[in-house]
C-alpha positions as CSV (number, residue, x, y, z in Angstrom):
1,M,0.1,0.1,0.2
2,S,1.2,3.4,-0.9
3,P,2.2,5.6,1.9
4,L,-0.5,8.6,2.7
5,Y,0.5,12.0,2.6
6,D,-0.9,15.7,3.7
7,P,-2.9,16.7,0.7
8,A,-1.1,19.9,0.7
9,I,2.2,18.4,0.3
10,I,1.0,16.2,-3.0
11,E,-0.7,20.0,-4.4
12,K,2.6,21.7,-3.8
13,Q,4.7,19.0,-5.6
14,A,2.1,19.0,-8.7
15,R,2.0,22.5,-8.9
16,M,5.8,22.5,-9.2
17,M,6.0,19.7,-11.5
18,A,3.2,21.2,-14.0
19,E,5.2,24.5,-13.8
20,E,8.7,22.7,-14.7
21,A,6.8,20.8,-17.5
22,R,5.3,24.3,-18.9
23,L,8.8,25.9,-18.6
24,N,10.6,23.0,-20.4
25,D,8.2,22.1,-23.1
26,P,6.5,25.1,-24.9
27,G,4.0,22.3,-26.6
28,I,2.0,22.0,-23.3
29,T,-1.5,23.9,-23.6
30,G,-2.7,22.5,-20.3
31,V,-1.8,20.7,-17.5
32,F,-4.8,19.0,-15.2
33,F,-4.3,17.6,-11.5
34,F,-6.1,15.0,-10.1
35,P,-5.9,14.9,-6.0
36,T,-5.4,12.0,-3.9
37,D,-3.4,11.6,-0.9
38,Q,-1.0,8.9,-2.5
39,E,0.5,10.0,-5.1
40,V,0.9,12.8,-7.7
41,R,-1.3,12.5,-10.6
42,L,-1.1,14.7,-13.6
43,I,-2.3,14.8,-17.1
44,E,-0.6,17.0,-19.8
45,V,-2.3,18.2,-22.8
46,V,0.2,18.4,-26.0
47,S,-0.6,18.9,-29.3
48,D,2.3,17.6,-31.0
49,V,1.9,13.7,-29.5
50,P,0.1,10.9,-31.1
51,V,-3.6,10.4,-30.7
52,A,-4.6,8.2,-28.1
53,S,-4.5,4.6,-29.6
54,G,-6.7,3.3,-26.7
55,D,-9.5,4.0,-24.8
56,R,-7.4,4.9,-21.6
57,V,-4.6,7.8,-21.0
58,N,-1.2,5.8,-20.3
59,V,0.7,7.1,-17.2
60,F,4.4,7.0,-16.7
61,Y,5.2,7.0,-13.0
62,F,8.2,8.3,-11.3
63,N,9.6,7.5,-7.9
64,P,9.8,10.0,-5.1
65,A,12.9,12.3,-5.2
66,P,12.8,14.2,-1.8
67,D,16.0,15.8,-2.5
68,Y,14.5,17.7,-5.3
69,G,11.3,18.9,-3.4
70,M,9.2,15.7,-4.8
71,P,8.5,13.4,-1.9
72,A,5.6,11.5,-3.6
73,L,5.5,9.1,-6.1
74,S,4.2,10.8,-9.5
75,G,1.9,9.5,-12.3
76,V,2.1,11.6,-15.8
77,G,-0.2,10.8,-18.7
78,V,-0.1,13.0,-21.8
79,V,-3.0,13.4,-24.0
80,R,-4.0,15.4,-27.2
81,P,-6.5,18.5,-26.7
82,D,-9.0,16.7,-28.7
83,D,-8.4,13.2,-26.6
84,L,-9.9,15.3,-23.4
85,G,-12.7,13.7,-21.9
86,R,-12.6,11.3,-24.6
87,V,-10.1,8.7,-23.4
88,A,-10.7,7.4,-19.8
89,L,-8.5,8.4,-17.1
90,P,-6.6,5.5,-15.1
91,E,-8.5,3.5,-12.7
92,G,-9.1,5.0,-9.6
93,W,-8.2,8.9,-11.1
94,G,-12.0,9.5,-11.0
95,D,-13.3,11.6,-13.8
96,W,-12.5,14.2,-15.9
97,K,-14.6,16.4,-14.3
98,D,-12.6,16.0,-11.0
99,G,-9.3,17.5,-12.4
100,I,-8.0,20.9,-11.6
101,E,-6.7,22.9,-14.1
102,L,-3.2,24.2,-13.0
103,Y,-2.1,25.4,-16.5
104,P,-3.7,27.6,-18.1
105,K,-4.1,29.1,-14.9
106,Q,-7.5,30.4,-14.2
107,A,-8.3,33.6,-13.4
108,A,-9.4,33.7,-9.5
């Protein structure tokens, strides 16, 4: 079983990862965060990736790296804009409506 984290720690890591991804990949047009207390769950929206070949988002997992401000396991999926809401999220991630859009930042 995965360790449980304070949701604020998970969100902080998610926001940092989203910002780093956005700064390093100009093709990213959006990042969605799916909150949990077990791991960071992000979906990056990128125009220049292939159309999803299946009916579910594929996720790449990265081990924690506490020395770099990332204490929790991270799962990152990548979809094209036209796949948003069309392909299913990974098992246990909830529904697209559960995602919080971290980028572009929404006006408060």
